[in-house]
Backbone as CSV, one residue per row, in Angstrom:
resi,resn,N_x,N_y,N_z,CA_x,CA_y,CA_z,C_x,C_y,C_z
1,MET,25.087,-51.756,-90.219,24.217,-52.883,-89.984,23.768,-52.943,-88.540
2,LEU,24.648,-52.621,-87.631,24.311,-52.625,-86.218,23.221,-51.593,-85.938
3,LEU,23.260,-50.484,-86.649,22.267,-49.440,-86.473,20.880,-49.947,-86.841
4,LEU,20.772,-50.722,-87.908,19.483,-51.266,-88.300,18.951,-52.237,-87.276
5,VAL,19.807,-53.057,-86.714,19.374,-54.011,-85.697,18.915,-53.260,-84.457
6,ALA,19.653,-52.227,-84.064,19.279,-51.455,-82.885,17.971,-50.724,-83.133
7,ALA,17.796,-50.190,-84.334,16.564,-49.476,-84.644,15.389,-50.431,-84.643
8,GLY,15.602,-51.646,-85.140,14.534,-52.634,-85.141,14.201,-53.068,-83.740
9,ALA,15.159,-53.124,-82.872,14.919,-53.547,-81.510,14.204,-52.469,-80.707
10,CYS,14.313,-51.219,-81.139,13.680,-50.117,-80.411,12.295,-49.817,-80.951
11,GLY,11.830,-50.590,-81.900,10.519,-50.330,-82.488,9.419,-50.515,-81.464
12,LYS,8.279,-49.873,-81.704,7.159,-50.019,-80.784,6.111,-50.904,-81.412
13,ASP,5.217,-51.369,-80.609,4.135,-52.217,-81.070,3.130,-51.339,-81.813
14,ASN,2.945,-51.578,-83.092,2.048,-50.780,-83.908,0.670,-51.402,-84.051
15,SER,0.355,-52.418,-83.282,-0.919,-53.096,-83.452,-2.098,-52.188,-83.100
16,ALA,-1.907,-51.213,-82.220,-3.003,-50.317,-81.851,-2.992,-49.039,-82.675
17,SER,-2.026,-48.889,-83.567,-1.907,-47.630,-84.301,-2.934,-47.491,-85.416
18,SER,-3.694,-48.531,-85.711,-4.692,-48.407,-86.755,-5.879,-47.566,-86.303
19,ALA,-6.068,-47.383,-85.001,-7.159,-46.544,-84.505,-6.710,-45.082,-84.503
20,SER,-7.565,-44.210,-85.000,-7.256,-42.779,-85.017,-7.504,-42.191,-83.636
21,PRO,-6.661,-41.232,-83.253,-6.925,-40.588,-81.959,-8.224,-39.784,-82.047
22,THR,-8.935,-39.719,-80.960,-10.187,-38.984,-80.918,-9.905,-37.537,-80.546
23,ALA,-10.399,-36.643,-81.351,-10.223,-35.217,-81.074,-11.111,-34.837,-79.897
24,PRO,-10.606,-33.978,-79.016,-11.449,-33.559,-77.896,-12.640,-32.745,-78.414
25,THR,-13.766,-32.899,-77.765,-14.938,-32.130,-78.165,-15.171,-31.018,-77.161
26,THR,-15.573,-29.893,-77.669,-15.874,-28.758,-76.822,-17.320,-28.365,-77.069
27,THR,-18.101,-28.373,-76.024,-19.494,-28.011,-76.134,-19.698,-26.633,-75.523
28,ALA,-20.343,-25.777,-76.258,-20.611,-24.427,-75.760,-21.656,-24.493,-74.660
29,VAL,-21.317,-23.924,-73.509,-22.284,-23.884,-72.419,-23.265,-22.745,-72.679
30,PRO,-24.488,-22.891,-72.191,-25.471,-21.826,-72.399,-25.154,-20.619,-71.517
31,PRO,-25.741,-19.474,-71.834,-25.517,-18.283,-71.013,-25.989,-18.506,-69.576
32,THR,-25.218,-18.001,-68.625,-25.583,-18.103,-67.209,-25.667,-16.737,-66.547
33,THR,-25.193,-15.713,-67.234,-25.173,-14.353,-66.699,-25.821,-13.416,-67.711
34,THR,-26.591,-12.464,-67.219,-27.188,-11.472,-68.105,-26.805,-10.083,-67.619
35,ASP,-26.201,-9.314,-68.527,-25.845,-7.922,-68.252,-26.777,-7.038,-69.056
36,GLU,-27.189,-5.932,-68.448,-28.007,-4.958,-69.163,-27.200,-3.680,-69.316
37,PHE,-27.144,-3.171,-70.515,-26.389,-1.971,-70.830,-27.358,-0.906,-71.336
38,ASP,-27.493,0.167,-70.578,-28.340,1.292,-70.951,-27.426,2.469,-71.264
39,ALA,-27.559,3.037,-72.446,-26.706,4.161,-72.832,-27.380,4.942,-73.948
40,THR,-26.670,5.938,-74.463,-27.164,6.771,-75.552,-26.168,6.753,-76.699
41,VAL,-26.701,6.579,-77.906,-25.881,6.648,-79.118,-26.048,8.040,-79.709
42,PRO,-24.956,8.779,-79.844,-25.078,10.090,-80.485,-25.239,9.935,-82.001
43,VAL,-25.751,10.959,-82.629,-25.869,10.943,-84.092,-24.476,10.717,-84.672
44,GLY,-24.355,9.689,-85.507,-23.081,9.366,-86.140,-22.081,8.668,-85.234
45,GLY,-22.488,8.326,-84.030,-21.547,7.739,-83.067,-21.896,6.321,-82.646
46,SER,-21.262,5.897,-81.560,-21.497,4.553,-81.040,-21.235,4.531,-79.537
47,ALA,-21.642,3.449,-78.907,-21.397,3.217,-77.486,-21.131,1.730,-77.317
48,PHE,-20.223,1.376,-76.385,-19.963,-0.044,-76.182,-19.863,-0.380,-74.707
49,TYR,-20.025,-1.679,-74.429,-20.001,-2.220,-73.079,-19.082,-3.433,-73.082
50,ALA,-18.096,-3.455,-72.196,-17.176,-4.594,-72.101,-17.712,-5.605,-71.085
51,PHE,-17.528,-6.884,-71.400,-17.965,-7.960,-70.513,-17.001,-9.128,-70.644
52,SER,-17.001,-9.997,-69.638,-16.093,-11.155,-69.635,-16.869,-12.448,-69.808
53,VAL,-16.314,-13.327,-70.623,-16.853,-14.675,-70.798,-15.967,-15.588,-69.953
54,SER,-16.566,-16.287,-68.981,-15.792,-17.080,-68.022,-15.436,-18.475,-68.522
55,GLN,-16.173,-18.981,-69.501,-15.854,-20.273,-70.108,-16.454,-20.312,-71.499
56,TYR,-15.927,-21.210,-72.335,-16.400,-21.310,-73.711,-17.911,-21.510,-73.696
57,GLY,-18.620,-20.667,-74.428,-20.066,-20.817,-74.442,-20.762,-19.846,-75.368
58,THR,-22.065,-19.865,-75.283,-22.925,-19.081,-76.145,-23.122,-17.677,-75.588
59,VAL,-22.996,-16.694,-76.484,-23.252,-15.297,-76.138,-24.412,-14.824,-77.011
60,ASN,-25.428,-14.260,-76.362,-26.588,-13.702,-77.058,-26.641,-12.206,-76.781
61,ILE,-26.738,-11.401,-77.839,-26.834,-9.954,-77.687,-28.170,-9.505,-78.279
62,THR,-28.944,-8.788,-77.440,-30.277,-8.362,-77.843,-30.447,-6.869,-77.616
63,LEU,-30.763,-6.150,-78.674,-31.143,-4.749,-78.567,-32.625,-4.768,-78.197
64,THR,-32.935,-4.490,-76.927,-34.309,-4.675,-76.459,-35.181,-3.435,-76.588
65,SER,-34.576,-2.231,-76.557,-35.395,-1.034,-76.737,-34.558,0.126,-77.256
66,VAL,-35.234,1.017,-77.980,-34.623,2.249,-78.480,-35.664,3.352,-78.306
67,THR,-35.271,4.467,-77.694,-36.175,5.587,-77.489,-35.426,6.894,-77.723
68,GLY,-36.180,7.968,-77.744,-35.583,9.295,-77.859,-36.458,10.219,-78.663
69,ALA,-36.260,11.505,-78.455,-37.011,12.503,-79.228,-36.640,12.360,-80.705
70,TYR,-37.643,12.265,-81.529,-37.455,12.129,-82.977,-36.791,10.807,-83.380
71,VAL,-36.849,9.819,-82.470,-36.270,8.500,-82.756,-37.390,7.468,-82.719
72,PRO,-37.781,6.926,-83.866,-38.832,5.898,-83.854,-38.330,4.611,-83.191
73,ALA,-39.217,3.905,-82.525,-38.846,2.655,-81.846,-38.358,1.598,-82.830
74,THR,-38.670,1.770,-84.112,-38.281,0.788,-85.135,-36.998,1.161,-85.865
75,VAL,-36.281,2.179,-85.381,-35.059,2.620,-86.052,-34.030,1.482,-86.076
76,MET,-33.304,1.382,-87.157,-32.246,0.374,-87.282,-30.943,0.954,-86.741
77,LEU,-30.301,0.189,-85.860,-28.993,0.541,-85.321,-28.030,-0.602,-85.595
78,GLY,-26.759,-0.316,-85.568,-25.752,-1.366,-85.700,-25.553,-2.024,-84.344
79,VAL,-25.579,-3.334,-84.319,-25.335,-4.110,-83.099,-24.158,-5.032,-83.402
80,GLY,-23.112,-4.937,-82.590,-21.916,-5.721,-82.878,-21.280,-6.309,-81.639
81,ILE,-20.375,-7.240,-81.875,-19.558,-7.832,-80.821,-18.115,-7.800,-81.299
82,GLY,-17.217,-7.619,-80.365,-15.804,-7.569,-80.711,-14.957,-7.592,-79.463
83,THR,-13.779,-6.976,-79.550,-12.869,-6.921,-78.412,-12.521,-5.468,-78.114
84,PRO,-12.449,-5.129,-76.825,-12.089,-3.758,-76.481,-10.678,-3.430,-76.946
85,SER,-10.511,-2.197,-77.403,-9.204,-1.719,-77.856,-9.087,-0.263,-77.408
86,GLY,-8.491,-0.072,-76.241,-8.400,1.276,-75.692,-9.775,1.793,-75.334
87,THR,-10.169,2.899,-75.954,-11.472,3.489,-75.662,-12.507,3.160,-76.731
88,SER,-12.248,2.125,-77.510,-13.195,1.714,-78.540,-13.365,0.198,-78.544
89,CYS,-14.237,-0.251,-79.420,-14.535,-1.680,-79.552,-14.219,-2.080,-80.986
90,THR,-13.303,-3.013,-81.162,-12.964,-3.518,-82.492,-13.971,-4.623,-82.834
91,ILE,-14.877,-4.321,-83.742,-15.992,-5.204,-84.074,-15.530,-6.381,-84.925
92,THR,-15.992,-7.597,-84.550,-15.692,-8.792,-85.342,-16.941,-9.364,-86.007
93,SER,-18.118,-9.001,-85.488,-19.373,-9.465,-86.071,-20.437,-8.414,-85.784
94,ALA,-21.237,-8.064,-86.793,-22.249,-7.025,-86.593,-23.438,-7.223,-87.523
95,VAL,-24.571,-6.679,-87.093,-25.788,-6.668,-87.903,-26.468,-5.318,-87.714
96,ASN,-27.324,-4.945,-88.650,-28.211,-3.796,-88.474,-29.537,-4.355,-88.001
97,ALA,-30.052,-3.793,-86.904,-31.258,-4.374,-86.320,-32.108,-3.319,-85.643
98,ALA,-33.405,-3.598,-85.586,-34.343,-2.818,-84.801,-34.495,-3.535,-83.462
99,ALA,-34.959,-2.827,-82.461,-35.146,-3.435,-81.143,-36.168,-4.562,-81.213
100,GLY,-35.957,-5.572,-80.385,-36.867,-6.711,-80.337,-36.536,-7.617,-79.166
101,ALA,-37.288,-8.674,-79.036,-37.114,-9.610,-77.926,-36.182,-10.769,-78.270
102,THR,-35.893,-10.979,-79.551,-35.049,-12.081,-80.002,-33.617,-11.584,-80.180
103,PRO,-32.617,-12.356,-79.727,-31.219,-11.905,-79.907,-30.903,-11.624,-81.373
104,GLN,-30.256,-10.486,-81.598,-29.842,-10.128,-82.957,-28.489,-10.752,-83.300
105,LEU,-27.669,-11.018,-82.300,-26.372,-11.693,-82.500,-26.265,-12.855,-81.527
106,THR,-25.864,-14.000,-82.034,-25.638,-15.187,-81.217,-24.402,-15.881,-81.753
107,GLY,-23.537,-16.317,-80.847,-22.344,-17.037,-81.270,-21.679,-17.714,-80.096
108,SER,-20.720,-18.565,-80.394,-19.946,-19.253,-79.356,-18.592,-18.572,-79.247
109,TYR,-18.186,-18.280,-78.017,-16.960,-17.534,-77.776,-16.137,-18.188,-76.679
110,ASP,-14.813,-18.099,-76.811,-13.870,-18.577,-75.807,-13.852,-17.647,-74.605
111,THR,-13.165,-18.061,-73.568,-13.005,-17.193,-72.411,-12.258,-15.935,-72.836
112,GLY,-12.580,-14.832,-72.201,-11.907,-13.584,-72.517,-12.803,-12.389,-72.318
113,VAL,-12.274,-11.229,-72.666,-13.012,-9.979,-72.549,-13.493,-9.577,-73.942
114,TYR,-14.772,-9.274,-74.033,-15.406,-8.883,-75.288,-16.139,-7.567,-75.082
115,CYS,-16.648,-7.004,-76.166,-17.461,-5.798,-76.051,-18.664,-5.915,-76.978
116,ALA,-19.782,-5.377,-76.502,-20.995,-5.257,-77.302,-21.091,-3.800,-77.711
117,ASN,-21.375,-3.555,-78.973,-21.358,-2.205,-79.522,-22.701,-1.879,-80.169
118,VAL,-23.160,-0.647,-79.962,-24.361,-0.153,-80.629,-23.958,1.130,-81.343
119,SER,-24.363,1.263,-82.613,-23.931,2.422,-83.390,-25.033,2.943,-84.307
120,ASP,-24.915,4.212,-84.639,-25.774,4.833,-85.644,-25.273,4.363,-87.008
121,VAL,-26.189,3.869,-87.814,-25.800,3.406,-89.160,-26.121,4.463,-90.212
122,GLY,-26.382,5.700,-89.733,-26.613,6.796,-90.656,-28.044,7.266,-90.735
123,ASN,-28.907,6.794,-89.839,-30.304,7.218,-89.940,-30.843,7.889,-88.672
124,LEU,-29.983,8.270,-87.739,-30.442,8.996,-86.552,-30.425,10.504,-86.835
125,PHE,-31.481,11.186,-86.392,-31.551,12.639,-86.474,-31.386,13.264,-85.099
126,ALA,-31.395,12.408,-84.070,-31.231,12.838,-82.685,-30.616,11.668,-81.920
127,PRO,-29.997,11.932,-80.777,-29.435,10.830,-79.985,-30.516,9.807,-79.625
128,ALA,-30.118,8.548,-79.579,-31.037,7.461,-79.243,-30.606,6.771,-77.955
129,THR,-31.529,6.663,-77.031,-31.271,5.927,-75.791,-31.678,4.477,-76.044
130,PHE,-30.864,3.547,-75.608,-31.144,2.134,-75.875,-30.884,1.269,-74.650
131,THR,-31.432,0.078,-74.702,-31.132,-0.973,-73.723,-30.657,-2.180,-74.518
132,LEU,-29.514,-2.692,-74.109,-28.912,-3.869,-74.745,-28.758,-4.933,-73.669
133,THR,-29.149,-6.151,-73.967,-28.993,-7.266,-73.041,-27.934,-8.211,-73.587
134,ILE,-26.958,-8.542,-72.744,-25.886,-9.462,-73.126,-25.975,-10.666,-72.206
135,ALA,-26.300,-11.823,-72.776,-26.374,-13.076,-72.011,-25.134,-13.888,-72.365
136,HIS,-24.379,-14.322,-71.347,-23.102,-15.005,-71.599,-22.750,-15.920,-70.432
137,PRO,-21.826,-16.881,-70.677,-21.383,-17.738,-69.566,-20.405,-16.997,-68.658
């Protein structure tokens, strides 16, 4: 019985407990840095570029140009984002895209190191030189 009285005496005021706690909101900041990656994709291969995101925000990846002997400017290549793993890039999101001015991949990412990857999706007959733009916070 003494335990019940002590427990009742240690109770807290529950009058404010009807309000739910507010979850913190996180807003993705827009890109503030732009990296340009120029490289060559071999037939059947890929190339990647590692970059750091300094705060939670939007990352835009744009395949801006593709050139090369026997490589049409409209060729479709794989464009992906992921995390570096040794000498490769472990892709978490990817699309097949032709070069253009509009980002082919856009997403919100936490702080950390990421990689942008460009790959042959099976239609290159010769190496392709490309320019990839990565806009990130």
